[in-house]
Gaussian input, Z-matrix of N, CA and C with variables (Angstrom, degrees):
# hf/3-21g

backbone

0 1
 N
 C     1     B1
 C     2     B2     1     A1
 N     3     B3     2     A2     1     D1
 C     4     B4     3     A3     2     D2
 C     5     B5     4     A4     3     D3
 N     6     B6     5     A5     4     D4
 C     7     B7     6     A6     5     D5
 C     8     B8     7     A7     6     D6
 N     9     B9     8     A8     7     D7
 C    10    B10     9     A9     8     D8
 C    11    B11    10    A10     9     D9
 N    12    B12    11    A11    10    D10
 C    13    B13    12    A12    11    D11
 C    14    B14    13    A13    12    D12
 N    15    B15    14    A14    13    D13
 C    16    B16    15    A15    14    D14
 C    17    B17    16    A16    15    D15
 N    18    B18    17    A17    16    D16
 C    19    B19    18    A18    17    D17
 C    20    B20    19    A19    18    D18
 N    21    B21    20    A20    19    D19
 C    22    B22    21    A21    20    D20
 C    23    B23    22    A22    21    D21
 N    24    B24    23    A23    22    D22
 C    25    B25    24    A24    23    D23
 C    26    B26    25    A25    24    D24
 N    27    B27    26    A26    25    D25
 C    28    B28    27    A27    26    D26
 C    29    B29    28    A28    27    D27
 N    30    B30    29    A29    28    D28
 C    31    B31    30    A30    29    D29
 C    32    B32    31    A31    30    D30
 N    33    B33    32    A32    31    D31
 C    34    B34    33    A33    32    D32
 C    35    B35    34    A34    33    D33
 N    36    B36    35    A35    34    D34
 C    37    B37    36    A36    35    D35
 C    38    B38    37    A37    36    D36
 N    39    B39    38    A38    37    D37
 C    40    B40    39    A39    38    D38
 C    41    B41    40    A40    39    D39
 N    42    B42    41    A41    40    D40
 C    43    B43    42    A42    41    D41
 C    44    B44    43    A43    42    D42
 N    45    B45    44    A44    43    D43
 C    46    B46    45    A45    44    D44
 C    47    B47    46    A46    45    D45
 N    48    B48    47    A47    46    D46
 C    49    B49    48    A48    47    D47
 C    50    B50    49    A49    48    D48
 N    51    B51    50    A50    49    D49
 C    52    B52    51    A51    50    D50
 C    53    B53    52    A52    51    D51
 N    54    B54    53    A53    52    D52
 C    55    B55    54    A54    53    D53
 C    56    B56    55    A55    54    D54
 N    57    B57    56    A56    55    D55
 C    58    B58    57    A57    56    D56
 C    59    B59    58    A58    57    D57
 N    60    B60    59    A59    58    D58
 C    61    B61    60    A60    59    D59
 C    62    B62    61    A61    60    D60
 N    63    B63    62    A62    61    D61
 C    64    B64    63    A63    62    D62
 C    65    B65    64    A64    63    D63
 N    66    B66    65    A65    64    D64
 C    67    B67    66    A66    65    D65
 C    68    B68    67    A67    66    D66
 N    69    B69    68    A68    67    D67
 C    70    B70    69    A69    68    D68
 C    71    B71    70    A70    69    D69
 N    72    B72    71    A71    70    D70
 C    73    B73    72    A72    71    D71
 C    74    B74    73    A73    72    D72
 N    75    B75    74    A74    73    D73
 C    76    B76    75    A75    74    D74
 C    77    B77    76    A76    75    D75
 N    78    B78    77    A77    76    D76
 C    79    B79    78    A78    77    D77
 C    80    B80    79    A79    78    D78
 N    81    B81    80    A80    79    D79
 C    82    B82    81    A81    80    D80
 C    83    B83    82    A82    81    D81
 N    84    B84    83    A83    82    D82
 C    85    B85    84    A84    83    D83
 C    86    B86    85    A85    84    D84
 N    87    B87    86    A86    85    D85
 C    88    B88    87    A87    86    D86
 C    89    B89    88    A88    87    D87
 N    90    B90    89    A89    88    D88
 C    91    B91    90    A90    89    D89
 C    92    B92    91    A91    90    D90
 N    93    B93    92    A92    91    D91
 C    94    B94    93    A93    92    D92
 C    95    B95    94    A94    93    D93
 N    96    B96    95    A95    94    D94
 C    97    B97    96    A96    95    D95
 C    98    B98    97    A97    96    D96
 N    99    B99    98    A98    97    D97
 C   100   B100    99    A99    98    D98
 C   101   B101   100   A100    99    D99
 N   102   B102   101   A101   100   D100
 C   103   B103   102   A102   101   D101
 C   104   B104   103   A103   102   D102
 N   105   B105   104   A104   103   D103
 C   106   B106   105   A105   104   D104
 C   107   B107   106   A106   105   D105
 N   108   B108   107   A107   106   D106
 C   109   B109   108   A108   107   D107
 C   110   B110   109   A109   108   D108
 N   111   B111   110   A110   109   D109
 C   112   B112   111   A111   110   D110
 C   113   B113   112   A112   111   D111
 N   114   B114   113   A113   112   D112
 C   115   B115   114   A114   113   D113
 C   116   B116   115   A115   114   D114
 N   117   B117   116   A116   115   D115
 C   118   B118   117   A117   116   D116
 C   119   B119   118   A118   117   D117
 N   120   B120   119   A119   118   D118
 C   121   B121   120   A120   119   D119
 C   122   B122   121   A121   120   D120
 N   123   B123   122   A122   121   D121
 C   124   B124   123   A123   122   D122
 C   125   B125   124   A124   123   D123
 N   126   B126   125   A125   124   D124
 C   127   B127   126   A126   125   D125
 C   128   B128   127   A127   126   D126
 N   129   B129   128   A128   127   D127
 C   130   B130   129   A129   128   D128
 C   131   B131   130   A130   129   D129
 N   132   B132   131   A131   130   D130
 C   133   B133   132   A132   131   D131
 C   134   B134   133   A133   132   D132
 N   135   B135   134   A134   133   D133
 C   136   B136   135   A135   134   D134
 C   137   B137   136   A136   135   D135
 N   138   B138   137   A137   136   D136
 C   139   B139   138   A138   137   D137
 C   140   B140   139   A139   138   D138
 N   141   B141   140   A140   139   D139
 C   142   B142   141   A141   140   D140
 C   143   B143   142   A142   141   D141
 N   144   B144   143   A143   142   D142
 C   145   B145   144   A144   143   D143
 C   146   B146   145   A145   144   D144
 N   147   B147   146   A146   145   D145
 C   148   B148   147   A147   146   D146
 C   149   B149   148   A148   147   D147
 N   150   B150   149   A149   148   D148
 C   151   B151   150   A150   149   D149
 C   152   B152   151   A151   150   D150
 N   153   B153   152   A152   151   D151
 C   154   B154   153   A153   152   D152
 C   155   B155   154   A154   153   D153
 N   156   B156   155   A155   154   D154
 C   157   B157   156   A156   155   D155
 C   158   B158   157   A157   156   D156
 N   159   B159   158   A158   157   D157
 C   160   B160   159   A159   158   D158
 C   161   B161   160   A160   159   D159
 N   162   B162   161   A161   160   D160
 C   163   B163   162   A162   161   D161
 C   164   B164   163   A163   162   D162
 N   165   B165   164   A164   163   D163
 C   166   B166   165   A165   164   D164
 C   167   B167   166   A166   165   D165
 N   168   B168   167   A167   166   D166
 C   169   B169   168   A168   167   D167
 C   170   B170   169   A169   168   D168
 N   171   B171   170   A170   169   D169
 C   172   B172   171   A171   170   D170
 C   173   B173   172   A172   171   D171
 N   174   B174   173   A173   172   D172
 C   175   B175   174   A174   173   D173
 C   176   B176   175   A175   174   D174
 N   177   B177   176   A176   175   D175
 C   178   B178   177   A177   176   D176
 C   179   B179   178   A178   177   D177
 N   180   B180   179   A179   178   D178
 C   181   B181   180   A180   179   D179
 C   182   B182   181   A181   180   D180
 N   183   B183   182   A182   181   D181
 C   184   B184   183   A183   182   D182
 C   185   B185   184   A184   183   D183
 N   186   B186   185   A185   184   D184
 C   187   B187   186   A186   185   D185
 C   188   B188   187   A187   186   D186
 N   189   B189   188   A188   187   D187
 C   190   B190   189   A189   188   D188
 C   191   B191   190   A190   189   D189
 N   192   B192   191   A191   190   D190
 C   193   B193   192   A192   191   D191
 C   194   B194   193   A193   192   D192
 N   195   B195   194   A194   193   D193
 C   196   B196   195   A195   194   D194
 C   197   B197   196   A196   195   D195
 N   198   B198   197   A197   196   D196
 C   199   B199   198   A198   197   D197
 C   200   B200   199   A199   198   D198
 N   201   B201   200   A200   199   D199
 C   202   B202   201   A201   200   D200
 C   203   B203   202   A202   201   D201
 N   204   B204   203   A203   202   D202
 C   205   B205   204   A204   203   D203
 C   206   B206   205   A205   204   D204
 N   207   B207   206   A206   205   D205
 C   208   B208   207   A207   206   D206
 C   209   B209   208   A208   207   D207
 N   210   B210   209   A209   208   D208
 C   211   B211   210   A210   209   D209
 C   212   B212   211   A211   210   D210
 N   213   B213   212   A212   211   D211
 C   214   B214   213   A213   212   D212
 C   215   B215   214   A214   213   D213
 N   216   B216   215   A215   214   D214
 C   217   B217   216   A216   215   D215
 C   218   B218   217   A217   216   D216
 N   219   B219   218   A218   217   D217
 C   220   B220   219   A219   218   D218
 C   221   B221   220   A220   219   D219
 N   222   B222   221   A221   220   D220
 C   223   B223   222   A222   221   D221
 C   224   B224   223   A223   222   D222
 N   225   B225   224   A224   223   D223
 C   226   B226   225   A225   224   D224
 C   227   B227   226   A226   225   D225
 N   228   B228   227   A227   226   D226
 C   229   B229   228   A228   227   D227
 C   230   B230   229   A229   228   D228
 N   231   B231   230   A230   229   D229
 C   232   B232   231   A231   230   D230
 C   233   B233   232   A232   231   D231
 N   234   B234   233   A233   232   D232
 C   235   B235   234   A234   233   D233
 C   236   B236   235   A235   234   D234
 N   237   B237   236   A236   235   D235
 C   238   B238   237   A237   236   D236
 C   239   B239   238   A238   237   D237
 N   240   B240   239   A239   238   D238
 C   241   B241   240   A240   239   D239
 C   242   B242   241   A241   240   D240
 N   243   B243   242   A242   241   D241
 C   244   B244   243   A243   242   D242
 C   245   B245   244   A244   243   D243
 N   246   B246   245   A245   244   D244
 C   247   B247   246   A246   245   D245
 C   248   B248   247   A247   246   D246
 N   249   B249   248   A248   247   D247
 C   250   B250   249   A249   248   D248
 C   251   B251   250   A250   249   D249
 N   252   B252   251   A251   250   D250
 C   253   B253   252   A252   251   D251
 C   254   B254   253   A253   252   D252
 N   255   B255   254   A254   253   D253
 C   256   B256   255   A255   254   D254
 C   257   B257   256   A256   255   D255
 N   258   B258   257   A257   256   D256
 C   259   B259   258   A258   257   D257
 C   260   B260   259   A259   258   D258
 N   261   B261   260   A260   259   D259
 C   262   B262   261   A261   260   D260
 C   263   B263   262   A262   261   D261
 N   264   B264   263   A263   262   D262
 C   265   B265   264   A264   263   D263
 C   266   B266   265   A265   264   D264
 N   267   B267   266   A266   265   D265
 C   268   B268   267   A267   266   D266
 C   269   B269   268   A268   267   D267
 N   270   B270   269   A269   268   D268
 C   271   B271   270   A270   269   D269
 C   272   B272   271   A271   270   D270
 N   273   B273   272   A272   271   D271
 C   274   B274   273   A273   272   D272
 C   275   B275   274   A274   273   D273
 N   276   B276   275   A275   274   D274
 C   277   B277   276   A276   275   D275
 C   278   B278   277   A277   276   D276
 N   279   B279   278   A278   277   D277
 C   280   B280   279   A279   278   D278
 C   281   B281   280   A280   279   D279

   B1=1.4635
   B2=1.5289
   B3=1.3112
   B4=1.4985
   B5=1.5187
   B6=1.3348
   B7=1.4580
   B8=1.5029
   B9=1.2895
   B10=1.4609
   B11=1.5193
   B12=1.3072
   B13=1.4328
   B14=1.5074
   B15=1.3552
   B16=1.4450
   B17=1.4843
   B18=1.3149
   B19=1.4466
   B20=1.5010
   B21=1.3066
   B22=1.4923
   B23=1.4974
   B24=1.3322
   B25=1.4833
   B26=1.5257
   B27=1.3122
   B28=1.4788
   B29=1.5243
   B30=1.3160
   B31=1.4726
   B32=1.5485
   B33=1.3263
   B34=1.4720
   B35=1.5326
   B36=1.3213
   B37=1.4430
   B38=1.5390
   B39=1.3166
   B40=1.4739
   B41=1.5116
   B42=1.3393
   B43=1.4466
   B44=1.5440
   B45=1.3209
   B46=1.4770
   B47=1.5206
   B48=1.3294
   B49=1.4669
   B50=1.5093
   B51=1.3292
   B52=1.4654
   B53=1.5136
   B54=1.3306
   B55=1.4506
   B56=1.5323
   B57=1.3240
   B58=1.4449
   B59=1.5303
   B60=1.3163
   B61=1.5035
   B62=1.5321
   B63=1.2989
   B64=1.5084
   B65=1.5288
   B66=1.3135
   B67=1.4643
   B68=1.5437
   B69=1.3444
   B70=1.4845
   B71=1.4962
   B72=1.3495
   B73=1.4435
   B74=1.5163
   B75=1.2999
   B76=1.4399
   B77=1.5214
   B78=1.3014
   B79=1.4469
   B80=1.5253
   B81=1.3193
   B82=1.4622
   B83=1.5132
   B84=1.3442
   B85=1.4769
   B86=1.4964
   B87=1.3138
   B88=1.4611
   B89=1.5189
   B90=1.3169
   B91=1.4954
   B92=1.4855
   B93=1.3314
   B94=1.4555
   B95=1.5390
   B96=1.3172
   B97=1.4644
   B98=1.5358
   B99=1.3269
   B100=1.4594
   B101=1.5206
   B102=1.3128
   B103=1.4563
   B104=1.5228
   B105=1.3429
   B106=1.4160
   B107=1.5154
   B108=1.3110
   B109=1.4731
   B110=1.5056
   B111=1.3644
   B112=1.4544
   B113=1.5066
   B114=1.2966
   B115=1.4546
   B116=1.5338
   B117=1.3498
   B118=1.4183
   B119=1.5395
   B120=1.3065
   B121=1.4468
   B122=1.5021
   B123=1.3282
   B124=1.4611
   B125=1.5389
   B126=1.3418
   B127=1.4388
   B128=1.5338
   B129=1.3108
   B130=1.5353
   B131=1.4853
   B132=1.3020
   B133=1.4728
   B134=1.5609
   B135=1.3438
   B136=1.4463
   B137=1.5280
   B138=1.3471
   B139=1.4710
   B140=1.5262
   B141=1.3737
   B142=1.4535
   B143=1.5266
   B144=1.3452
   B145=1.4596
   B146=1.5002
   B147=1.3113
   B148=1.4731
   B149=1.4989
   B150=1.3337
   B151=1.4693
   B152=1.5199
   B153=1.3294
   B154=1.4810
   B155=1.5250
   B156=1.3157
   B157=1.4765
   B158=1.5140
   B159=1.3008
   B160=1.4911
   B161=1.5140
   B162=1.2973
   B163=1.4769
   B164=1.5479
   B165=1.3708
   B166=1.4544
   B167=1.5523
   B168=1.3144
   B169=1.4540
   B170=1.5618
   B171=1.3659
   B172=1.4098
   B173=1.5439
   B174=1.3338
   B175=1.4679
   B176=1.5064
   B177=1.3545
   B178=1.4642
   B179=1.5205
   B180=1.3676
   B181=1.4595
   B182=1.5333
   B183=1.3164
   B184=1.4675
   B185=1.5163
   B186=1.3148
   B187=1.4768
   B188=1.5168
   B189=1.3143
   B190=1.4809
   B191=1.5171
   B192=1.3395
   B193=1.4682
   B194=1.5227
   B195=1.3259
   B196=1.4498
   B197=1.5257
   B198=1.3021
   B199=1.4498
   B200=1.5069
   B201=1.3020
   B202=1.4439
   B203=1.4905
   B204=1.3419
   B205=1.4795
   B206=1.5148
   B207=1.3094
   B208=1.4700
   B209=1.5428
   B210=1.2903
   B211=1.4734
   B212=1.5573
   B213=1.3471
   B214=1.4595
   B215=1.5154
   B216=1.3096
   B217=1.4808
   B218=1.5236
   B219=1.3528
   B220=1.4930
   B221=1.5321
   B222=1.3265
   B223=1.4707
   B224=1.5270
   B225=1.3060
   B226=1.4839
   B227=1.5090
   B228=1.3259
   B229=1.4693
   B230=1.5294
   B231=1.3214
   B232=1.4867
   B233=1.5055
   B234=1.2899
   B235=1.4399
   B236=1.5460
   B237=1.3522
   B238=1.4775
   B239=1.5426
   B240=1.3645
   B241=1.4417
   B242=1.5504
   B243=1.3114
   B244=1.4794
   B245=1.5089
   B246=1.3274
   B247=1.4831
   B248=1.5240
   B249=1.3561
   B250=1.4306
   B251=1.5455
   B252=1.2598
   B253=1.4924
   B254=1.5216
   B255=1.3249
   B256=1.4691
   B257=1.5322
   B258=1.3674
   B259=1.4497
   B260=1.5620
   B261=1.3090
   B262=1.4431
   B263=1.5211
   B264=1.3072
   B265=1.5297
   B266=1.5111
   B267=1.3678
   B268=1.4604
   B269=1.5217
   B270=1.3423
   B271=1.4915
   B272=1.5251
   B273=1.2922
   B274=1.4854
   B275=1.5278
   B276=1.3064
   B277=1.4925
   B278=1.5593
   B279=1.3094
   B280=1.4769
   B281=1.4682
   A1=108.16
   A2=112.22
   A3=118.15
   A4=108.43
   A5=115.43
   A6=121.16
   A7=110.81
   A8=115.69
   A9=120.81
   A10=111.39
   A11=119.22
   A12=123.10
   A13=111.79
   A14=115.81
   A15=121.48
   A16=109.73
   A17=119.83
   A18=124.44
   A19=108.70
   A20=115.48
   A21=123.48
   A22=108.59
   A23=115.02
   A24=120.67
   A25=106.36
   A26=117.37
   A27=122.36
   A28=105.79
   A29=116.11
   A30=119.53
   A31=109.33
   A32=115.09
   A33=122.13
   A34=106.84
   A35=119.29
   A36=121.08
   A37=112.39
   A38=116.39
   A39=120.18
   A40=113.32
   A41=116.20
   A42=122.29
   A43=111.54
   A44=116.36
   A45=120.79
   A46=112.65
   A47=116.03
   A48=118.62
   A49=112.94
   A50=117.75
   A51=120.26
   A52=111.95
   A53=118.63
   A54=119.04
   A55=111.61
   A56=117.72
   A57=120.82
   A58=110.29
   A59=115.77
   A60=120.18
   A61=110.37
   A62=118.01
   A63=118.86
   A64=108.79
   A65=119.41
   A66=121.50
   A67=109.65
   A68=115.35
   A69=118.17
   A70=110.92
   A71=118.17
   A72=121.59
   A73=111.94
   A74=117.14
   A75=122.31
   A76=111.99
   A77=118.24
   A78=122.34
   A79=112.60
   A80=116.83
   A81=121.19
   A82=110.99
   A83=116.82
   A84=118.37
   A85=110.78
   A86=118.78
   A87=122.09
   A88=110.17
   A89=116.40
   A90=121.05
   A91=111.71
   A92=119.04
   A93=121.20
   A94=112.28
   A95=116.29
   A96=119.87
   A97=114.63
   A98=117.12
   A99=119.93
   A100=112.94
   A101=118.52
   A102=121.90
   A103=115.39
   A104=117.44
   A105=118.77
   A106=110.27
   A107=114.08
   A108=120.70
   A109=112.12
   A110=115.15
   A111=118.06
   A112=110.97
   A113=116.70
   A114=121.19
   A115=107.48
   A116=115.97
   A117=120.81
   A118=111.35
   A119=118.80
   A120=122.84
   A121=107.67
   A122=114.80
   A123=119.04
   A124=111.46
   A125=116.19
   A126=118.44
   A127=111.16
   A128=113.97
   A129=119.07
   A130=109.50
   A131=115.33
   A132=121.48
   A133=109.83
   A134=115.48
   A135=121.38
   A136=110.37
   A137=118.05
   A138=119.35
   A139=112.12
   A140=114.28
   A141=120.75
   A142=115.87
   A143=116.93
   A144=120.03
   A145=112.21
   A146=116.44
   A147=122.68
   A148=105.82
   A149=115.93
   A150=123.17
   A151=109.18
   A152=114.91
   A153=121.71
   A154=105.68
   A155=115.26
   A156=121.57
   A157=109.84
   A158=115.65
   A159=121.70
   A160=105.18
   A161=114.10
   A162=120.85
   A163=110.23
   A164=113.85
   A165=122.39
   A166=114.97
   A167=117.11
   A168=121.22
   A169=109.04
   A170=116.73
   A171=122.69
   A172=110.18
   A173=116.56
   A174=118.08
   A175=111.87
   A176=117.56
   A177=120.00
   A178=110.02
   A179=114.88
   A180=121.25
   A181=106.88
   A182=115.90
   A183=121.10
   A184=111.22
   A185=117.51
   A186=119.09
   A187=114.21
   A188=117.36
   A189=119.06
   A190=113.09
   A191=116.82
   A192=118.56
   A193=113.91
   A194=115.22
   A195=119.80
   A196=114.37
   A197=117.96
   A198=119.37
   A199=114.26
   A200=116.56
   A201=122.09
   A202=111.64
   A203=117.27
   A204=119.76
   A205=112.28
   A206=114.87
   A207=118.96
   A208=105.92
   A209=115.50
   A210=120.69
   A211=109.59
   A212=117.02
   A213=118.69
   A214=112.50
   A215=117.71
   A216=121.45
   A217=109.48
   A218=116.00
   A219=121.50
   A220=110.51
   A221=116.26
   A222=121.36
   A223=109.39
   A224=117.31
   A225=120.46
   A226=110.67
   A227=116.57
   A228=120.93
   A229=108.58
   A230=117.23
   A231=120.32
   A232=109.34
   A233=119.87
   A234=123.79
   A235=111.54
   A236=115.05
   A237=121.09
   A238=111.71
   A239=116.47
   A240=120.18
   A241=112.16
   A242=117.33
   A243=121.23
   A244=113.54
   A245=117.42
   A246=119.52
   A247=108.54
   A248=116.33
   A249=121.99
   A250=114.23
   A251=117.93
   A252=120.32
   A253=114.04
   A254=117.94
   A255=122.49
   A256=109.90
   A257=114.82
   A258=120.65
   A259=109.29
   A260=116.93
   A261=121.67
   A262=111.94
   A263=116.74
   A264=119.62
   A265=109.81
   A266=114.71
   A267=119.29
   A268=113.62
   A269=117.96
   A270=121.03
   A271=111.09
   A272=115.87
   A273=119.99
   A274=111.85
   A275=115.35
   A276=118.34
   A277=109.90
   A278=116.22
   A279=120.86
   A280=112.10
   D1=128.70
   D2=-178.46
   D3=-125.21
   D4=79.69
   D5=177.97
   D6=-148.91
   D7=159.12
   D8=-174.95
   D9=-130.22
   D10=8.76
   D11=-176.11
   D12=-66.16
   D13=136.58
   D14=-177.35
   D15=-131.81
   D16=131.41
   D17=175.34
   D18=-112.78
   D19=135.67
   D20=175.46
   D21=-123.79
   D22=129.17
   D23=173.87
   D24=-111.95
   D25=116.72
   D26=179.96
   D27=-103.53
   D28=127.95
   D29=-173.93
   D30=-136.53
   D31=161.88
   D32=179.42
   D33=-94.05
   D34=113.68
   D35=176.77
   D36=-68.06
   D37=-33.22
   D38=179.70
   D39=-65.57
   D40=-26.54
   D41=176.62
   D42=-85.94
   D43=-1.09
   D44=-178.98
   D45=63.84
   D46=43.33
   D47=-178.02
   D48=-102.54
   D49=11.76
   D50=174.52
   D51=-62.66
   D52=-38.48
   D53=179.18
   D54=-63.28
   D55=-42.56
   D56=177.91
   D57=-64.25
   D58=-43.44
   D59=-179.08
   D60=-65.51
   D61=-38.72
   D62=-177.20
   D63=-75.07
   D64=-34.55
   D65=176.10
   D66=-62.20
   D67=-47.06
   D68=178.67
   D69=-62.89
   D70=-40.06
   D71=177.80
   D72=-59.43
   D73=-46.81
   D74=177.93
   D75=-58.87
   D76=-46.33
   D77=178.18
   D78=-61.91
   D79=-41.64
   D80=-179.03
   D81=-71.32
   D82=-36.07
   D83=176.87
   D84=-66.22
   D85=-38.50
   D86=178.93
   D87=-65.73
   D88=-45.98
   D89=-176.40
   D90=-70.80
   D91=-36.97
   D92=-172.21
   D93=-117.06
   D94=33.88
   D95=-177.29
   D96=-57.66
   D97=-26.33
   D98=179.54
   D99=-98.10
   D100=-4.36
   D101=-174.34
   D102=-113.70
   D103=-13.66
   D104=179.86
   D105=-120.03
   D106=146.27
   D107=-179.30
   D108=-97.25
   D109=-22.56
   D110=-173.53
   D111=-157.72
   D112=142.50
   D113=171.39
   D114=-134.41
   D115=127.62
   D116=-174.41
   D117=-120.15
   D118=133.90
   D119=168.52
   D120=-98.99
   D121=127.29
   D122=-174.50
   D123=-131.52
   D124=112.84
   D125=179.08
   D126=-69.06
   D127=140.91
   D128=-178.91
   D129=-101.98
   D130=149.12
   D131=174.27
   D132=-85.29
   D133=-14.23
   D134=-178.28
   D135=-88.93
   D136=118.44
   D137=-178.87
   D138=-60.20
   D139=142.80
   D140=175.37
   D141=82.57
   D142=6.87
   D143=-177.04
   D144=-81.26
   D145=131.61
   D146=166.09
   D147=-148.57
   D148=107.38
   D149=-176.90
   D150=-131.84
   D151=149.79
   D152=175.72
   D153=-125.23
   D154=126.24
   D155=178.21
   D156=-118.92
   D157=143.12
   D158=173.93
   D159=-121.72
   D160=118.90
   D161=-179.13
   D162=52.22
   D163=47.43
   D164=179.07
   D165=65.25
   D166=6.91
   D167=176.89
   D168=-103.85
   D169=126.56
   D170=-177.14
   D171=-66.08
   D172=123.49
   D173=175.25
   D174=-114.18
   D175=-14.39
   D176=173.97
   D177=-155.19
   D178=135.65
   D179=175.01
   D180=-134.68
   D181=121.85
   D182=-177.36
   D183=-59.70
   D184=-39.76
   D185=-178.66
   D186=-68.22
   D187=-43.39
   D188=-178.79
   D189=-77.49
   D190=-28.14
   D191=179.73
   D192=-90.35
   D193=-11.84
   D194=178.05
   D195=83.91
   D196=16.52
   D197=176.78
   D198=166.68
   D199=-175.41
   D200=177.31
   D201=-79.50
   D202=149.29
   D203=-179.61
   D204=-79.58
   D205=153.22
   D206=168.51
   D207=-76.58
   D208=139.77
   D209=-176.20
   D210=-59.13
   D211=-43.23
   D212=-177.83
   D213=-63.09
   D214=-30.61
   D215=179.10
   D216=-70.42
   D217=-43.87
   D218=176.95
   D219=-61.39
   D220=-44.42
   D221=179.79
   D222=-59.14
   D223=-43.95
   D224=-179.42
   D225=-64.34
   D226=-41.04
   D227=-177.35
   D228=-65.23
   D229=-44.62
   D230=179.89
   D231=-67.60
   D232=-44.87
   D233=179.37
   D234=-55.82
   D235=-45.04
   D236=-176.71
   D237=-62.64
   D238=-23.02
   D239=178.16
   D240=-93.56
   D241=-45.29
   D242=-171.43
   D243=-87.38
   D244=-33.01
   D245=-179.98
   D246=-164.22
   D247=85.31
   D248=-175.71
   D249=-58.48
   D250=-23.22
   D251=-179.31
   D252=-84.49
   D253=-5.21
   D254=-177.27
   D255=-70.11
   D256=128.74
   D257=175.70
   D258=-85.26
   D259=128.24
   D260=-176.68
   D261=-100.51
   D262=11.04
   D263=176.34
   D264=59.94
   D265=-128.05
   D266=-174.38
   D267=-64.32
   D268=-23.04
   D269=177.38
   D270=-72.33
   D271=-10.18
   D272=-179.38
   D273=-76.48
   D274=-27.59
   D275=-176.74
   D276=-76.33
   D277=134.51
   D278=-177.30
   D279=-80.33

C-alpha cells in the first residue's frame, strides 16, 4: 500500500456522539481500505463539535453546515480527493 491519506473525525463526547463517529469511521474504513493509511477518532473539549477532516483539511463541520452529513455525501467528497475513479456503488446515486 502506497498512500498517505488520513481521516480524522472530531466529536463531542458530552453530546454522546462517539457512536455516530465510530459508525462513520467503520463505513469509511470499509469503503476506502486501499486509499487511506489512518483514521482517527478524536474527542473534542469544545461542546457540540462534529468535524471530519481529510489530510488535515476540513471537509465537514456540523456547526457551519447546520447538521450532520449524509454518509454518501462524505464518501463522495473523500473519493473525489483520494481516488476520483473509484466507483462507490449505491453511494454514487444522488
